[in-house]
DOVEXMAR-943971 format. One record per residue (C-alpha): residue number from 1; residue in one letter; chain; y, z, x. Coordinates in steps of 0.2 Angstrom, whole numbers, always signed. Example, Ala and Ser with C-alpha at 12.3 -4.5 7.8 and 13.67 -1.06 7.14 Angstrom:
<nodes>
[1 A A [-22 +39 +62]]
[2 S A [-5 +36 +68]]
</nodes>
This chain:
<nodes>
[1 T A [-1 +1 +2]]
[2 Y A [+19 -7 +6]]
[3 K A [+29 +13 +6]]
[4 K A [+48 +2 +15]]
[5 A A [+58 -5 -1]]
[6 L A [+72 -18 +7]]
[7 V A [+87 -16 -5]]
[8 S A [+103 -30 +1]]
[9 I A [+118 -27 -8]]
[10 G A [+129 -42 -10]]
[11 Y A [+147 -43 -9]]
[12 K A [+155 -53 -24]]
[13 G A [+171 -63 -17]]
[14 I A [+185 -60 -24]]
[15 P A [+201 -68 -24]]
[16 L A [+215 -71 -11]]
[17 P A [+232 -64 -15]]
[18 G A [+242 -77 -22]]
[19 M A [+228 -91 -26]]
[20 D A [+230 -93 -40]]
[21 S A [+217 -98 -54]]
[22 S A [+211 -115 -52]]
[23 M A [+206 -108 -32]]
[24 F A [+195 -95 -38]]
[25 D A [+182 -92 -51]]
[26 K A [+185 -75 -55]]
[27 N A [+166 -75 -64]]
[28 K A [+156 -82 -51]]
[29 G A [+165 -76 -39]]
[30 I A [+167 -91 -29]]
[31 V A [+179 -104 -22]]
[32 P A [+175 -120 -32]]
[33 N A [+173 -133 -18]]
[34 Q A [+160 -148 -16]]
[35 H A [+147 -148 -1]]
[36 G A [+159 -137 +6]]
[37 R A [+176 -144 +3]]
[38 V A [+188 -135 -9]]
[39 A A [+190 -140 -24]]
[40 V A [+199 -139 -37]]
[41 N A [+204 -146 -54]]
[42 D A [+187 -153 -60]]
[43 N A [+183 -154 -43]]
[44 E A [+196 -166 -33]]
[45 G A [+196 -160 -16]]
[46 I A [+210 -154 -9]]
[47 G A [+208 -160 +10]]
[48 S A [+207 -152 +24]]
[49 L A [+200 -136 +18]]
[50 Y A [+178 -129 +17]]
[51 V A [+168 -113 +12]]
[52 S A [+153 -105 +17]]
[53 G A [+143 -94 +12]]
[54 W A [+143 -84 -3]]
[55 L A [+158 -90 -9]]
[56 K A [+153 -105 -7]]
[57 R A [+138 -101 -21]]
[58 G A [+140 -84 -24]]
[59 P A [+133 -68 -19]]
[60 S A [+114 -76 -18]]
[61 G A [+99 -78 -2]]
[62 I A [+91 -72 +12]]
[63 I A [+100 -78 +29]]
[64 G A [+90 -91 +29]]
[65 T A [+100 -102 +11]]
[66 N A [+118 -94 +22]]
[67 I A [+108 -106 +36]]
[68 V A [+109 -119 +27]]
[69 D A [+121 -118 +19]]
[70 A A [+134 -118 +34]]
[71 K A [+125 -133 +39]]
[72 D A [+129 -142 +23]]
[73 T A [+147 -139 +25]]
[74 V A [+148 -143 +43]]
[75 L A [+139 -158 +38]]
[76 S A [+157 -162 +25]]
[77 I A [+171 -158 +40]]
[78 M A [+157 -169 +53]]
[79 E A [+161 -182 +36]]
[80 D A [+178 -179 +33]]
[81 L A [+183 -179 +55]]
[82 A A [+174 -195 +57]]
[83 A A [+184 -204 +42]]
[84 S A [+200 -195 +49]]
[85 T A [+202 -188 +34]]
[86 V A [+203 -169 +43]]
[87 G A [+219 -169 +54]]
[88 R A [+229 -182 +50]]
[89 D A [+247 -178 +50]]
[90 C A [+251 -170 +66]]
[91 S A [+269 -174 +66]]
[92 N A [+277 -163 +55]]
[93 N A [+270 -145 +67]]
[94 G A [+273 -152 +85]]
[95 S A [+257 -155 +88]]
[96 G A [+248 -173 +89]]
[97 N A [+257 -188 +98]]
[98 G A [+271 -190 +84]]
[99 N A [+261 -206 +75]]
[100 G A [+251 -195 +63]]
[101 D A [+235 -199 +67]]
[102 G A [+232 -183 +76]]
[103 N A [+215 -189 +86]]
[104 E A [+223 -183 +102]]
[105 R A [+219 -166 +93]]
[106 L A [+202 -171 +88]]
[107 K A [+190 -177 +104]]
[108 G A [+196 -158 +114]]
[109 G A [+182 -149 +106]]
[110 R A [+183 -132 +105]]
[111 E A [+195 -131 +118]]
[112 G A [+205 -142 +110]]
[113 L A [+204 -134 +94]]
[114 D A [+209 -116 +105]]
[115 A A [+224 -127 +109]]
[116 L A [+229 -131 +94]]
[117 L A [+229 -111 +88]]
[118 T A [+235 -105 +102]]
[119 E A [+251 -118 +100]]
[120 R A [+253 -112 +80]]
[121 G A [+253 -94 +83]]
[122 V A [+236 -89 +75]]
[123 L A [+228 -73 +79]]
[124 K A [+206 -78 +85]]
[125 V A [+194 -71 +83]]
[126 D A [+182 -73 +95]]
[127 W A [+167 -63 +101]]
[128 K A [+177 -52 +109]]
[129 N A [+188 -48 +92]]
[130 Y A [+173 -48 +82]]
[131 E A [+162 -34 +92]]
[132 K A [+176 -25 +88]]
[133 I A [+176 -27 +70]]
[134 D A [+156 -24 +71]]
[135 A A [+157 -11 +79]]
[136 K A [+167 -3 +70]]
[137 E A [+160 -5 +53]]
[138 K A [+144 +0 +60]]
[139 D A [+153 +16 +65]]
[140 P A [+143 +33 +60]]
[141 S A [+159 +41 +51]]
[142 R A [+161 +24 +40]]
[143 L A [+144 +23 +32]]
[144 R A [+141 +34 +15]]
[145 T A [+123 +37 +21]]
[146 S A [+114 +40 +37]]
[147 D A [+102 +24 +32]]
[148 Q A [+116 +11 +28]]
[149 P A [+118 +1 +44]]
[150 R A [+135 -5 +41]]
[151 E A [+155 -4 +32]]
[152 K A [+161 -20 +27]]
[153 I A [+179 -19 +32]]
[154 T A [+188 -31 +16]]
[155 S A [+204 -27 +19]]
[156 L A [+210 -43 +30]]
[157 D A [+222 -32 +38]]
[158 E A [+214 -18 +43]]
[159 M A [+206 -33 +51]]
[160 L A [+220 -39 +62]]
[161 Q A [+226 -20 +66]]
[162 L A [+207 -19 +76]]
[163 I A [+209 -35 +85]]
[164 K A [+229 -31 +88]]
</nodes>
């Protein structure tokens, strides 16, 4: 006989402050999407915005489900990159070559993305910063029971304070 039971408590997605109802389904706790491409108004894509995981499909599935789900979203991103529908207009923000194609940024891979984010002053959650968040979530003083492996941080402000 089995003497252990595994319990997994999911988190229902919540909208970001200021997100209108066309961008978030409160009943399902998801961002409307087509293969990870964020969609509004009867699945009309809004371009260059993607979603994955429980915000994409709702709080269900296992680790393997998340992997398949993420691959589906990444495939959409790759298709959009190949079709040049992502990062197309870089002329208004000082990046790119001014002709609006943004292709030199797309060819930079991870280094190009890092440079662009740094240039725009975006605070990145790299591996070092992820480890800070991970350690805080596992801190015994945050846990409600000794059996709980972590208490997720759900406040963006709290996460940003940890990594600054």
